[in-house]
C-alpha positions, 0 to 999 in steps of 0.5 A: 302662241300663249308665250308671244301673247304674254310677251306682247301684253308685258311690253304694253304694260311696261310701255304704259308704266314708262309713259305714266312715269314720264308724264308725272316727271313732265308735270313735276318739271313744268311745276318746277319751271313755273315756280322758278318763273314766278320767283324770277318774275318776283325778283324782277318786279322787286328790281324795277320797284321804286323805293319811294312810291313802291310802284314800277319805276318811271324815268329811273335816275341813279344816285351816287350810292347806286340806288335808283328811284323815279325822277318825279319821286326824287323831285317830290322828295327834294321839294318836301325838304325845300318846303321845310326850308321855306317855312324857316325862310323869307325867300320864295319857293322858286329861289329856294328850288335853285339853291344848293341842298343836301338830301339823304338816300331814302334807302341807305341814308347816304348824303347826296349834295345837289349843287343846283337844287332841283335842277341837279336831279335832271343831271343824274345818270339813268340806270341803263340796266333797269331801263332795259329791264323795264322795256323788256317787261313792258314788251312781254306783258302776258295777256290777262288770263280768262281762267276763272278764280280758284277757291282758296280752300277747296281749290275748285275753279269758280264759274262766275259765282265766286265770293271775295272776302274784303277782310282777308282778300281771298276768293271762296266758292259758295260752299266754302264761303258759308264756312268762312262766314262761320269762322268770322263769326267765331272770331268775334268772340275772340275780339270781345275777349281782346277788348275785355283784356284791353279794358282791364289793361287800361284800368290797371294803367289808370290805377298805376297813373293814380298811384304814381301821381299820389306818390308825386303829391307826397313827394311834392308835399315832403319837398315843400315842407323840407324847403319851408324848414330850410327857409325858416332856418335861413330866416333865423340865420339872417335875423341873427345877423341883423341882431348882430349888426344892431349889437355891433352898432350899439357897441360902437355907439357906446365907444364913440359916446365915451370918446366924445365925453373924454374929449369934452372933458379935455376941452373944458378943463384948464389944461390948455390955459396952464400948459406952456405949449399951448399951440401944440395942445390946441393942435392935438385937441383939434386933431382929436376933434376932427377924427371924432367928428369924422367917426360920427359922420360915418357912423350909421352910413352902412347900407344893408341890402337883403337879397331875396334870391340868395336869402342873404344880407349884402353889407358894406363894413363901414360905420357900425360894422367896423371894428373899433380899436382902443385908439380909433374906429376903423372906417375901411370898406370891404367890397360889396358881395353884390358888386363882386357878383356883377363884376365876376359875371361881366368878367366871364361874359367878356373874356375870350379865354385864351390861355396865358400859360400852357405847360404841355409836358405836365406829368399827368396832372390830377387836382390843382390848388393855390395855398392861402399863404402865397397865391403865387404858388400852384400845387399840382398833383402829378400822378405819373411821378407820385409827387405834388409839384410846386409851380411859381406862376410869376416866375413860371418855374418849379420851386419844389415838390411834396415827396413821400415814399408812402404816396402812391397816387396823389389825387386831391389837394386842399390847404388849411390856413389855420394849421398851415398844412397841405392835405393830399388824397391818395386814390390807390393807398386809400388815405389822406397824406398831410404835409407842412407848409415847408413840405415836411411829411407829418402824418396820414389819416384814414384807411381802406374800408366802408366804415365811418373812418374808412374810405375807398379811392378818395378823390377830391377834398376841401377844407371847411369853414371850421377847418374840418376836412371834406372828402369825396369817398368815391368808392363808397358813393358818399362825402365824409367830413373828418377832423383835419387833425385827428382824422375822427369822423364828424358826419356823412353826406349823401346817404339816407338810411342804408341807401346813397343818393350819390354815385361816385362823387369825384369833386368837392369845393366849399362856398361859405358854409355850403358844400358843392359836390360833383356827382360824377356818376349821376352827371349832376352838381349837388349843393349841401349844407354842412349838416347834410341837408341838400339845398339845390342840384342841377345838370343832366347827362348830355352834350348840351348847355348845362349838361355833363358827361362826367362832371369830374372836378369843381371849384368856386370863385370869390363871387360864388360862381361854380366852375365845373370840369366837364371831363367827357365833353372836354370843356369847362362850364361856369355857373351862377350860384343859382345853377344857370350857365354863365359861360362855357369854354373848351369843347371844340377840337381846337381849344377843347380838353382831353379830360379835365382832371383839375381846376381852381380859381385865384382871387383875381379870377385866373382859372387853372385847368389840368388835363390828364389825357393830354398831360397839359396844364393851362392858366387863363 
């Protein structure tokens, strides 16, 4: 009896345990399904949400990119763009609404063309899947639960006396509500601390602004003083030119006056009366008198104009500015520089820049140049063949080469009219090669390093007014000036103390006594005096007008215009001497350059452009 009783009790206990386990498993399953259902509902709500208004979709329309939006939202999106167009147009909004427009998908930013304007939105296809989901959701909206809200802290259901915090948007019971208020009060001290810290940051920022502005004031004063010094030097230079003009005028006056005295003596002497050839004597005296009267007439007629912008004298070399020989005084005129400037400006403005010569198989050209002894010839640094080619522009035929076993990578080219020499920079050999006018190899100068008479990857070169050699020492971020005959170092430009203001300069040209530098790494053009003082600079990184992406090479025309090979933008920009843009050509897919690697200008304003990327050479 006891055994059967124990057995029954054991069975009841085992059943109770299995029932409890089953109940717990059922509760876990119900919780899991509820969470899954909440996730599914969240996914569905996200699926039927409009990406513009973030509300449930209404009349869903699908763009070609498969993203779906409310039709009214798309309409508002398009009309907003139309309103912007209307502000820049005189047409009415009704007319603009029917005009074609292109919009971007608010989600993926893909372009969508609407040929009929706003009316095209009605023709967009409906998203049938989302439309069916919307109908399903609308037909199965669960009734609002009447169960009281649960406290977010203790999880007890409230009975109509719950509190809702407007700050954190959570529900609390009365007990937890007081604790929550205490927490908020404790947070006030944190807010006070944050406000104090923000005040300290504000004070530090004000101090930083004052320090920076103080530095700006010092820089402005320093720059002003420097410009005043430069202006004073320019004043002294111009005044010396005026004094020189006066001295030359007095010198010519004395020569003309002595000629007048000599002629007067001849006319008052008895030579004509006693001479058997009276007619010839009279004709000679008459001729001398006419020539002398012409000199007196033209003497002092020269116009001297002072240009305050360039701070230079523009003059016409006639009369007192002419050279007076032993037998006569020259009255020839040179072209006025102001007239040359206006002529060049008009020339660039009206030119179409269609090349009159294109060489598409040039062996990867670098720099180009025209020798002063024959403007028909064009020298081309051919990096592929390690030579310098000599092209006759008139005959359009190669006439020779500069060859040396020492030359590895010819880059820059310059000429000396005085010494009849050709200078070629070698970027890989780190030196300057010197050839004679006839093509004979004479010598090399400099070697690799960073000392005074050392260079690293020399690039563009030019000859100064005193036959000094100006070299872009690209690897050392500087410009050096050396004696063109001995290689002796004269000066360095672009360094202040141990710091450099240049970044990989690759192009250089001379404009009178000024050095024009293509500061490639800084994407700027900088202008220096021969003594290293910076006069002016312009340009910036970009694709716009007056901006560069690697200002690779530079040249100066006879009127002082600066031509810059904008390598990265595949174009040539022409600037006035003050740095304002006069003309841009190239830069498009049809007439652009791959990489402008060389440029020069002839005396008649023909422009030669070398393109290393496309291995071509063009003459405009």
